[in-house]
C-alpha positions, 0 to 999 in steps of 0.5 A: 491222381491215384486210382478212383475215388472208390479206391482212394476211400478204401485203400491205403497209401501203404497198400499202394506202394507195396502193390505188385507190378502190373505186367500182364504176362506176369499177372496172367501167370506165365513162368517169367523171371519174376515168377521164378521162370527163365524168360521175360515174355515182355521183352521178346521181339513180338511182345506187347511192351508199351507200358514197360521199362526204358531204364534199368532192365535186368531180365525183367522189364516191368515197372513200378505202378505206384503214383505216390512212390515217386513223390515219397522218394522226392520228399525223402520219406522214411518207411517204418517196417515191423515184424516179430523181431522188431522195427526198422526204418528204410528210406523211400528210395531204398524201399523199392527193390531192383530186379538186379537185387531180387527179381521176385520182389518189388520192395524190401519187405520180407514175408513176415514184414508189415509196413506200418508208417510212412514218415515225411520229414520237413526236409523240403518244407517250404519248397515248391512241389510239382507232380504230373501224371500221364495215363491213357484215361483221365481217372482210374488208370496206371501211369504211362509216366509220372514225375515228382519234383521238389525245388527250393528257389533262392532269388530265381535260382534253383538252390536244391532239387529232388526229381523222381520219375515213375513208370520208366523203371522197376523202381521210382527213378531218382534223377540225381544227375539232373538234380546236380545239373540244375542246382545253381541255375536260373529257373527258366526254359533253358534250364528246363530244356537241359534237364529234360534232355539229360533225364532221358540219356541212356534210355533203352526203349522196347519195341512199343514204348519209344514214346516214353522217351519224349514223354519223360523228357517233357515231363521233367522239363515242365517240372523244372520250369513250373515247380 
């Protein structure tokens, strides 16, 4: 589901999660907020913003382009970072940088930092996992929206859940309110529908990406229903 076979055979998981945003205004070299300027070209009324954020916009509306990112956050992975002064470990959820903290960085990596290891603990060992990605093309394409979920079931009820959505915000979006909503409930279509509706509360789509709202709702619904 990530990139193409050629890229998967030459790239790395670390390289994927530290890649820069794909916003074409920023990539084109315009002096937007993320590039040190004083405007966001993607949020202008006439802008082409089909692939941009529907949550958490803070001057910049670019989204994280990573597919493994939401999965790593859902599994509560740890990112090991080294530099000349030593080593530190941050959670995957805290690894990605919001524009409200630093608009010119996608991750917490400093200029001299190197991501050396990604640790996946056994926290969700034995749980049911779900991942789905929707993109314009079947292969070698960035997500329009993706979802990763880990559900632990006991007697047909959801004992615990970790649900994360990508490509809707600058960082992988952890749906803690949805997780709290589904805990203790029977895993069925009714619970899934409640989860999907709750997931998109507060969404603020731009001119050309309203479609992401029902798309995200349905992906979360399927993740809770089918995991």
